[in-house]
N, C-alpha and C positions, 0 to 999 in steps of 0.2 A: 513414618518418616516423611518429612515434606519434600515434594518434588523440587527439582532444580530449574531454572528457567531456560528455555532453548535459546541460547544466544545465536545471533546471526553469524554465519560463516563468511564473512567478507572477503577472505582470500581464497575461498572454494567455491562450493555450490550454493550460490547466492545470486538473487535477482539482479543486483548491481553489476554482476559480470557478464550479463548478456549481451549489451549493445557493445562493449569493447571486444568481445569475442566475434559477433556477427559483422560488425562493421570495421574492424581493425584491418591492418595490412593483410593483403593477400599474401598466401604462403605461410603465415604464422599459424602453427598448429593450433587447433581447438583445445581448449581445457579438456582434461579427461573426464569431467563430469557432464559435459555436453553429450547429448544422444549421437549416436553414431551417424544417423541420416543426415546430420548437419554439414558435415565436412564433404566438400566438393559439390555442393548444391549450385546450380546455376542462378537461381532466384530463390529469395527467401521471404517469408511472412512471419512476423511475430504477432500472435494474437493474444492480447491480455484480458483475461475474463476476470473482471473485478469480483472479489470475494469468494472464488472458487479454491477452498482449501483443499490440500491433499487428503486430510482425515476424512473429510465429507465426501470426497470422490471416491476414495478406496472403499467405502462401505456401501456404495451404490452401483455395483458393476452392472447390474441388470438393467438400471436405468439409462446408463451411459455407455453403450457398447462400443461407439466409435472411439470415444476417449480412451477407453480401457484397451483398445487394440492398438493404440499408438505406443512407440517406444519411448522409454524415459522412466522417471520416477520423482521423488521428492526433493525439493532443495529448499533453503531457507529464504525467507523474505528478510526485511530490515526492522529495526527497532526505532519507534514503535511501530506495531504491525498495522499501519493504517494507510488509507489510500493517498493521501497527500503526500507522505513520505516516501512511500514505495513506488509510486509511478515516477517521482522525480528521480528516485536512485536508478530505475529502469531506465528512463531516457537519457540521463546524464552519465550513467556508469559510474556515479559517486555514492560515497556513503552519506548518511544523513549528516554526519559531523562536518562533512566537506561542502554539501550544497546548502545546508541551512534550513530547509523546510522540515523542521525536526518534531513535527506532529501536526495534529489537525488543527488545533487551536494553540498558537504560540505567543508568547509574552514579548511585546515589542515596546520598550521602554515604558512598562506599567500598564498599557493597554494590551488586548488580548485579540489577535488576528485569527478569524476562521478562514483558514487557508483555501478551502474549496469555494467558499463564497467571495473570498477576499474582501471581507467586511470586518471592522472592528466593533467590539461591544459597545464603546461609547461614541464612534465616529462615523458608523454606517461605511459605506464604500470608500476604501481609502486607496485607489489606484493612483490618485493625483500626488500624494505624498508618501505612500508605500509602494513605489514602482515596483513591479514583478522583476525587472532585470536587476534591480539593486537588492532584492530579497534573496534572489537566486541568480547569481552573477555567471554561471557557467552554461555554456552552449550545449544544448542537447544533441544526441545522435553523432557524436565525434565531430560535430561542426558540419555534417552532411545536410543538405536540404532533402528530407525523405518526405514521401507521401503520408498523411495521416488520416486513417479512416476512423472516424469517430462521430459522435452525435453532433449533429449541425448546430444544435443550440449551445453547445459547449466553445464553440468557435469565438475567440476575441474575448473570453473570460480572463479575469486576472490570474487564475490558476493555470490556464492553457497557456497564457503568455509566460508564465514562469517556467513551466516544464516541457513545453511543446514549441517555443518560439523557434523560428527559422525553418520550421517544416512547412509543408504545403497541404493545407487541410483540404480533404475531399470528403465532406460530411455526408451521413446518412440520417434519415428520419425514421426508417422502419429496419429493424435487424435484418429482415429478409433481403435488404440491399446490400449488406456486407459482402457476401460471396461474390455478387455480381460487380461491385465496385472494385474488389481486390482483383478479380479476374481482369477486368478491362485495364488497370493499372499494369499488371505483370504483362499482358500481351502488348501493351504500348512500349515496353522495354525497360520497365523500372527493375532494378535489381533487388530492392528491398522495400517492403511495405510493412508499415506499423498500423495495427488495427486494435481497437478498444471496444469492449462491451461490457455493460454494467448492470444488466438484468438480474443474475445471480445474487449480487450484493442488495440490490433493492428488494428483491422479494424476502431475502433472509432478514433484513432489517424490519421490514413491515410485517412480515407473516411468521417468521421463525421457521424451524425445521418442521417437515410434515408434508402434506399432500401438494401444497402450493411450490414449495421448494423444489419438490421431487418433479413436478410438472415442468418447472422452469429449467431444471437441469436436463430433462429429457429434450426440451427445446433447444437448449444449447447444443447438446450432443448432435441433434439434426442439424443445426446450423453449421457445426464443425464438419459434418459429414458433406453438406452441399459445398462448403469452402474446399474441401480436398477435391471434390468433383470439378470445381470451377477454375483451378489454377491450371497454367500450361505444364506440360511435362517437363521434368528437370526442377521443378519447384519443391523446396522443403517447406512444410507449416510447422512452426512451432507454436504450442500453447502453453501459457503459464498464467499466474495470477499475482496480486499484489498482496493478499492476506487470506486466511481462512475465518472461521465464524465460531462464536460460543453462543448457545441458546441461554440467554439470561432472563427474558420475560420481565417481571416487574420486581426482581430481586435487586432493588437500588439501596444502597448504603447512604445515608445522610450523615454528614459530619456530627460528631459529638459536640457538646457546648465547649469543651476544653480544646478540640481541635480547631473550632471556629474562632475561639478567643486569639489563638496563637497564629492564625491564618490571615494574611492581608487580601489575597485573592487567589483563584485557582486557574489552570490551563489544561491543556491536553485534553483527554476524553475519558469516558466513563471507566475503561479497563486499564488506563494508564494516566492517572490523575495526578498532575503536578500541584503541589501546595507551596505557595509563595508565602514565605514567612513574615511576620511582622518584625520591624527592626530588632535585632538582637535576640530573637526567638527561634532561630533556626535548630538549636541544639534541643531545646525544650520541645519544639514541634516533632522532631524526629523521634524522642523518646516517647512522647504521647502517642503519636501515630502507631508506633511499633507495638506498644501495649495494648492499643484498641485493635488493631488490624492484623497483626502478623499471623493470625490463625487462618486468614483468608486471602492475604496477599503477600507479595515481597515488598517490604517498605525499605526503601533505599535511598541514601542521599545522592545529590547530584554528583558529589565527588566520586562515589562508588560507581555510577554508571559510567562516569568518563574513564576511571581507572581501569575498569573491567572491559572496556571498548564495546559498550552497548551499541554505540553510534558510530563506530569505527576507531581506527587507531589514532586519529587526530580529530580533535574538536577544537576549532579556533576560538579565541576569546569572544568575538562577535556572536558566535552560535551558542557558546556556553551561556551567554547572557539571556539567551531566550528559554533556558531551562529553569525550572523551580528549584526549591531547596530540598523538598522531600517527594519522592514518586510513589504513589499506592499502584502497585502493578498486580492487578488480579489474577490470583490462580484458581479461585472458586468461581463458580458461574455467577458472578455478582457485576454490578456496576457502581461506581463512586458518584454520588450526585454533585452536580453544579447547577444552580439555577439559571445561570447565564447560558448554559449549554442546551439550547432547545431547538426542535426542529418541527416539522409538518406533523409528525405522528410519533408516539413512542416507539423505542427501537426494542424489538424482541431479541434478534441476534445482535451481538457486538463483537468488536475485536479492538486490538490495540495492545494486548499484553504479549507474553513471552511463553504461553503454552503451546504445545504441540499443535493443537488445533488450530491455533492463529498464525503460528510461525512457519509451518510446513505447507508449501504450496507445490503444484505440479510443473515439471517441465518435460513436455512430451514432444514428440516429433513425428512427423509422417512424410516419407519421400513420395512424391507423386510423378 
């Protein structure tokens, strides 16, 4: 029996509900899925650890004793389970169907925008005519100007402008500075601090699971321990993530000649690959893709993803136009190839799909 996809619980324990709960009006009860240590905290820190899936963390208790000692458990991330979409849902409190950054590589009028690099396949840097504010028009952090503790080199990027604008960047160059910077901000009187760290995701992509991943997880656990020691009394630190990971290696599936004939171009990413059909070929493409890939992927139409609420209860027409006609959503440890989707090195671990390994992320809290 084939497994069913893990769909985001947008109205329950999901990353898009964090900021509305943490920065909402005082006196409003916390959601019942929020760890108990959050309510009543004088100051709050939300640390997002890119790529730290619940399934991977849960099987490595001995490597991460600090994280395992915190209160909480798993919640769902968004669809697709990818950084650009999930971080935007975290900071805006909106579903992907609302904020519109509905993937890592999204179709914009026939060209494909790499959201993290803010570059289009055919046009290079597109900030002048794909302005981040127009691509993602909603104000992050409930309109508050909060301190952002993230890598210095990310400041001013197109994606940062789209999902962090209005915040006050307080960049770090070495991860060891994160507890120091966060502690200083809280002692200066800040009520809420948003922090982001990407090392787990990077090492999983580059090295996969194994000793390098375990060493990075141990380093992150120590970092969280130092953070807990650096914040003032009365602070609650929350730790979450944007997605988990699946070890894929070189298990890359290239499109068959029939699929290629029916496809005009592709978008998305390896584990949530959108096929954009040639004119009039959408039905034939869906049939051919189902026959070819249904044993290793959920093969679904754009209409099915919208009707089943994969991206939230509402997907506006402009956002729907960014989707392909057929989605190949991998459930086996594979990646669907796209020659235009390249990077500095081959990716060993990947994400984007709706398996539990990718969709479940931690929500952990500790009161200091």
